[in-house]
C-alpha positions as CSV (number, residue, x, y, z in Angstrom):
1,M,137.5,94.4,72.3
2,E,135.2,92.5,74.7
3,S,135.1,88.8,74.2
4,I,132.0,87.3,72.6
5,E,131.1,85.2,75.6
6,S,131.3,88.1,77.9
7,R,129.1,90.2,75.6
8,I,126.5,87.4,75.3
9,R,126.5,87.0,79.1
10,R,126.0,90.7,79.6
11,S,123.2,90.7,76.9
12,D,120.9,88.5,79.0
13,W,122.5,85.2,77.9
14,F,121.5,85.1,74.2
15,L,122.5,87.0,71.1
16,R,121.7,86.3,67.4
17,R,124.4,86.2,64.7
18,R,123.1,89.4,63.2
19,D,123.3,91.1,66.6
20,L,127.0,90.0,67.0
21,L,127.8,91.3,63.5
22,A,126.1,94.6,64.2
23,L,128.3,94.9,67.4
24,G,131.4,94.6,65.3
25,Y,132.3,90.9,65.6
26,T,133.2,88.8,62.6
27,D,132.1,85.4,61.5
28,A,135.7,84.3,62.0
29,Q,135.5,85.4,65.7
30,I,132.2,83.5,66.1
31,R,133.7,80.3,64.6
32,S,136.7,80.7,66.9
33,A,134.6,81.0,70.0
34,L,132.5,78.0,68.9
35,A,135.7,75.9,68.4
36,A,136.9,76.9,71.9
37,H,133.5,75.9,73.4
38,S,133.2,79.3,75.1
39,I,129.9,79.7,73.3
40,F,127.5,77.3,71.6
41,R,124.7,77.4,69.0
42,V,121.3,77.1,70.7
43,R,119.4,77.0,67.4
44,Q,120.0,78.4,63.9
45,G,121.3,81.9,64.2
46,W,121.2,82.0,68.1
47,F,124.2,81.7,70.4
48,S,124.6,81.4,74.2
49,V,127.3,80.5,76.8
50,P,127.6,77.2,78.7
51,D,126.5,78.7,82.1
52,A,123.2,80.0,80.7
53,P,120.1,78.9,82.7
54,E,119.0,75.4,81.6
55,N,115.4,76.3,81.2
56,A,116.3,79.4,79.3
57,V,118.2,77.4,76.8
58,R,115.3,74.9,76.5
59,A,112.9,77.7,75.7
60,V,115.0,79.5,73.1
61,R,115.9,76.2,71.4
62,V,112.3,75.3,71.1
63,G,111.7,78.7,69.5
64,G,109.9,80.7,72.1
65,R,110.2,82.2,75.6
66,L,109.9,80.7,79.0
67,T,106.6,81.3,80.8
68,G,104.4,79.9,83.6
69,V,105.9,78.4,86.7
70,A,109.4,77.9,85.2
71,A,109.5,81.6,84.3
72,L,108.5,82.7,87.8
73,E,111.2,80.4,89.2
74,S,113.8,82.1,86.9
75,Y,113.0,85.4,88.6
76,G,114.2,83.9,91.9
77,L,110.8,83.0,93.4
78,R,110.2,80.0,95.6
79,V,107.5,78.3,93.6
80,P,106.5,74.6,93.1
81,R,108.6,72.9,90.5
82,R,106.7,71.3,87.7
83,S,107.7,68.4,85.5
84,V,106.6,70.2,82.3
85,V,108.3,73.5,81.1
86,D,105.9,76.0,79.6
87,V,107.1,77.9,76.5
88,A,105.2,80.7,74.9
89,V,105.6,81.0,71.1
90,A,104.1,83.4,68.5
91,A,100.9,82.5,66.8
92,N,102.7,82.0,63.5
93,A,105.8,80.2,65.0
94,C,107.1,77.2,63.0
95,R,110.1,74.9,63.0
96,L,109.9,74.3,66.8
97,R,112.8,72.2,68.0
98,R,113.4,69.6,70.7
99,P,114.8,71.1,73.9
100,A,117.8,68.8,73.9
101,D,118.4,68.7,70.1
102,R,118.3,71.8,67.9
103,R,118.3,69.6,64.8
104,A,115.1,67.6,65.6
105,R,111.5,68.7,65.6
106,L,109.7,69.0,68.8
107,E,107.8,65.9,70.1
108,P,105.0,65.6,72.6
109,A,107.2,63.6,75.0
110,D,109.8,66.3,75.3
111,G,108.4,67.7,78.6
112,T,107.5,71.0,77.0
113,R,104.0,72.6,76.9
114,I,103.6,75.0,74.0
115,H,101.3,78.1,74.3
116,W,100.6,79.9,71.1
117,I,100.1,83.2,72.8
118,D,103.4,85.1,72.7
119,G,103.3,88.6,71.4
120,P,105.8,91.4,71.1
121,P,108.2,91.6,74.1
122,S,107.1,94.1,76.7
123,R,109.4,96.3,78.8
124,H,109.2,93.7,81.6
125,S,110.2,90.7,79.5
126,S,113.5,89.6,77.9
127,R,114.7,87.5,75.0
128,W,114.1,84.2,76.8
129,R,111.3,84.8,79.3
130,V,108.1,86.6,79.5
131,S,107.3,89.2,82.2
132,V,106.2,88.2,85.7
133,D,102.7,89.5,84.9
134,D,102.4,87.3,81.8
135,A,103.9,84.2,83.6
136,L,101.5,84.6,86.5
137,L,98.5,85.0,84.3
138,L,99.4,81.7,82.5
139,V,99.7,80.0,85.9
140,L,96.2,81.2,86.9
141,C,94.9,79.9,83.6
142,T,96.5,76.5,83.5
143,E,97.4,75.4,87.1
144,G,95.3,74.2,90.0
145,R,94.3,76.3,93.1
146,D,97.3,75.3,95.3
147,V,100.0,76.0,92.7
148,A,98.3,79.2,91.5
149,V,97.9,80.7,94.9
150,A,101.4,79.7,95.9
151,C,102.8,81.5,92.9
152,A,100.7,84.6,93.5
153,S,101.8,84.6,97.2
154,A,105.4,84.3,96.2
155,V,105.1,87.3,93.9
156,M,103.6,89.4,96.7
157,R,106.2,88.2,99.2
158,Y,109.4,88.6,97.2
159,L,108.8,91.1,94.4
160,D,107.2,93.9,96.4
161,W,104.1,94.0,94.3
162,G,101.2,96.1,95.3
163,W,97.7,94.5,95.5
164,A,96.5,96.7,92.6
165,R,99.1,95.1,90.3
166,L,98.0,91.6,91.4
167,W,94.3,92.4,90.9
168,A,95.1,93.6,87.4
169,V,96.5,90.2,86.6
170,F,93.5,88.5,88.1
171,D,91.2,90.7,86.1
172,Q,92.6,89.0,82.9
173,A,92.1,85.5,84.3
174,P,89.1,83.2,83.9
175,A,86.1,83.7,86.1
176,R,86.6,80.3,87.8
177,V,89.8,81.6,89.5
178,Q,88.5,84.8,90.9
179,V,87.6,83.2,94.2
180,W,91.3,82.6,94.7
181,R,92.0,86.3,95.3
182,A,91.0,86.0,98.9
183,L,93.5,83.1,99.4
184,V,96.6,85.0,98.3
185,G,99.0,86.0,101.2
186,D,102.1,88.1,101.4
187,Q,103.8,86.4,104.4
188,D,104.5,82.9,103.1
189,D,108.2,82.2,102.8
190,A,107.8,79.2,100.5
191,H,105.2,77.4,98.6
192,G,105.0,74.6,101.3
193,E,103.7,77.2,103.7
194,T,101.1,78.3,101.2
195,F,100.0,74.7,100.7
196,V,99.6,74.1,104.4
197,R,97.8,77.3,105.0
198,L,95.3,76.4,102.3
199,W,94.9,72.8,103.6
200,F,94.3,74.1,107.1
201,G,91.5,76.2,105.7
202,D,90.0,73.2,103.9
203,A,90.1,71.3,107.2
204,G,88.6,74.2,109.2
205,V,91.8,74.7,111.3
206,W,92.4,78.3,112.3
207,C,96.0,79.5,111.8
208,E,98.0,82.7,112.2
209,S,100.9,83.2,109.8
210,Q,104.4,84.2,111.0
211,P,103.7,84.6,114.8
212,R,106.5,85.9,116.9
213,V,107.5,83.5,119.8
214,A,109.3,83.7,123.1
215,N,112.9,84.3,121.8
216,G,111.8,86.9,119.3
217,R,111.9,84.7,116.3
218,R,109.0,83.8,114.0
219,L,107.5,80.4,113.2
220,D,105.3,79.5,110.3
221,F,101.9,79.1,112.0
222,K,100.2,79.4,115.3
223,V,97.3,77.0,115.4
224,G,96.3,77.1,119.1
225,P,96.8,79.1,122.3
226,N,100.3,77.6,122.7
227,T,100.7,75.3,119.7
228,F,102.8,76.2,116.7
229,V,103.6,74.5,113.3
230,E,106.8,74.8,111.4
231,I,107.5,73.6,107.9
232,D,111.1,72.5,107.5
233,G,113.0,72.6,104.2
234,R,116.2,70.8,103.4
235,Q,118.3,73.5,105.1
236,H,117.0,72.1,108.5
237,D,119.0,69.0,107.9
238,P,122.2,69.0,110.1
239,D,124.1,67.6,107.1
240,W,123.0,70.5,104.9
241,T,125.8,71.4,102.4
242,G,124.0,73.9,100.2
243,E,124.1,77.7,100.2
244,G,124.1,79.1,103.7
245,E,124.4,77.4,107.1
246,S,122.0,74.7,108.4
247,T,119.1,76.2,110.3
248,R,118.8,73.3,112.7
249,P,120.8,74.9,115.7
250,R,118.7,78.0,115.5
251,D,115.5,75.9,115.2
252,V,116.4,73.9,118.3
253,E,116.9,77.1,120.3
254,T,113.5,78.3,119.2
255,D,111.8,75.0,120.2
256,I,113.5,75.2,123.6
257,A,112.3,78.8,124.1
258,V,108.8,77.9,123.2
259,A,108.8,74.8,125.5
260,A,110.1,77.0,128.4
261,A,107.1,79.3,127.8
262,G,104.7,76.4,127.9
263,G,104.2,75.9,124.2
264,T,104.7,73.1,121.7
265,V,106.2,73.2,118.2
266,L,105.2,70.6,115.6
267,R,107.7,70.2,112.7
268,F,106.9,68.7,109.4
269,D,109.0,68.4,106.2
270,Y,107.9,68.5,102.6
271,R,108.0,64.8,102.2
272,M,105.6,64.2,105.1
273,L,103.2,66.9,103.9
274,A,103.2,65.4,100.4
275,T,102.8,61.7,101.4
276,A,101.1,61.7,104.8
277,W,99.1,64.9,105.1
278,D,96.2,63.0,106.9
279,H,98.6,61.9,109.7
280,C,100.1,65.4,109.9
281,L,96.6,66.9,110.2
282,A,95.6,64.3,112.9
283,A,98.7,65.3,115.0
284,V,97.9,69.0,114.7
285,T,94.2,68.6,115.6
286,R,95.1,66.4,118.6
287,A,97.7,68.9,119.8
288,I,95.2,71.8,119.4
289,A,92.6,69.9,121.4
290,D,95.1,69.1,124.2
291,D,96.3,72.7,124.3
292,V,92.7,74.1,124.5
293,E,91.8,71.6,127.3
294,L,94.9,72.5,129.3
295,V,94.3,76.2,129.0
296,A,90.7,75.7,130.2
297,R,91.8,73.6,133.2
298,R,94.3,76.2,134.2
299,E,91.7,78.9,134.0
300,T,89.2,77.0,136.2
301,S,91.7,75.4,138.6
302,P,95.0,77.4,138.7
303,A,97.8,75.5,140.3
304,V,99.4,76.8,143.5
305,P,102.9,77.9,142.8
306,R,105.4,75.5,144.3
307,R,108.1,76.8,146.6
308,T,111.3,76.7,144.8
309,T,114.7,76.1,146.4
310,T,118.2,76.6,145.2
311,P,120.2,73.5,144.2
312,R,122.6,74.1,147.1
313,K,119.7,74.0,149.6
314,Q,118.4,70.8,148.0
315,I,121.8,69.1,148.3
316,A,122.1,70.1,151.9
317,R,118.6,68.8,152.7
318,A,119.3,65.5,151.0
319,S,122.6,65.2,152.9
320,R,120.9,65.7,156.3
321,K,118.3,63.0,155.4
322,R,121.1,60.5,154.7
323,R,122.9,61.2,158.0
324,R,119.7,60.8,160.0
325,S,119.0,57.4,158.2
326,R,122.4,56.1,159.3
327,R,121.9,57.0,163.1
328,P,120.6,54.2,165.3
329,D,117.2,54.9,166.9
330,S,117.7,55.1,170.7
331,R,114.1,54.1,171.4
332,N,114.5,50.7,169.7
333,A,118.1,50.1,170.5
334,V,118.9,46.8,172.4
335,P,120.8,47.5,175.7
336,P,124.3,45.9,175.9
337,P,124.6,42.8,178.1
338,V,125.7,43.3,181.7
């Protein structure tokens, strides 16, 4: 018979005692698995395994299901992380527990925001999280413009949604957020790109998302005739030790290719964007102004192409100049004494 921990893991991380009994397991087997620490009791009557997602355990222990930004992140989306975890509970829910202590009642300082809106699980939801549609709707209702648009853009980018499905979620949202529809994009790789795209719009800076550059690769934004902006994550760090290889060598190759074609790449990381956006924007606007001015000058006064020579010819020419400089000038030479 399959082990209890394997069955729980295969059943979306959580099973109730009555579910285990219905599957043929006995109370003695459950107690044995608890003693071996292969499973643990999340709350009264609910069991999970030690490698279950942390936020999933928090939501079930509280007494509801994960929703909002945390739920979208659990679906593998690159969304902004929030300090508060949203949990949807039924309208008649009671005995809500602390996320870290199933024996204590929930307190306001537990970093959990309760929403008394949860209904029967839909076909897109699970035991511990609501559907993407419901999670995104809550984001639209509770978060600010930047976070909400970033989450909607992530859904479009990574979950292969159609625009009709997104509009159906917007139709259920408050009237104040309807103007955000036009700001959602389906090309942003991460929420940082969405933030910068929105902030460029606020500052009146034109930008094109995901332009293809000289070496065939794509950068995050094109903001001028030959000026590009790239938002670097932690994987750009040469000392990156996470999943996958560091992107720095590839990024350096791209910068060189752009420079060889007469362009400029401005790179910013998330820390700079969050703490010094004014300085980042000043650098971008100055680079755009210089780029536009240089293009205008080249159009009005095109430079004459220089005659190029091979390195071998240059070396030979320099060698002849050195030999001539060592020869005495016969016109100024002093005649030897008689």
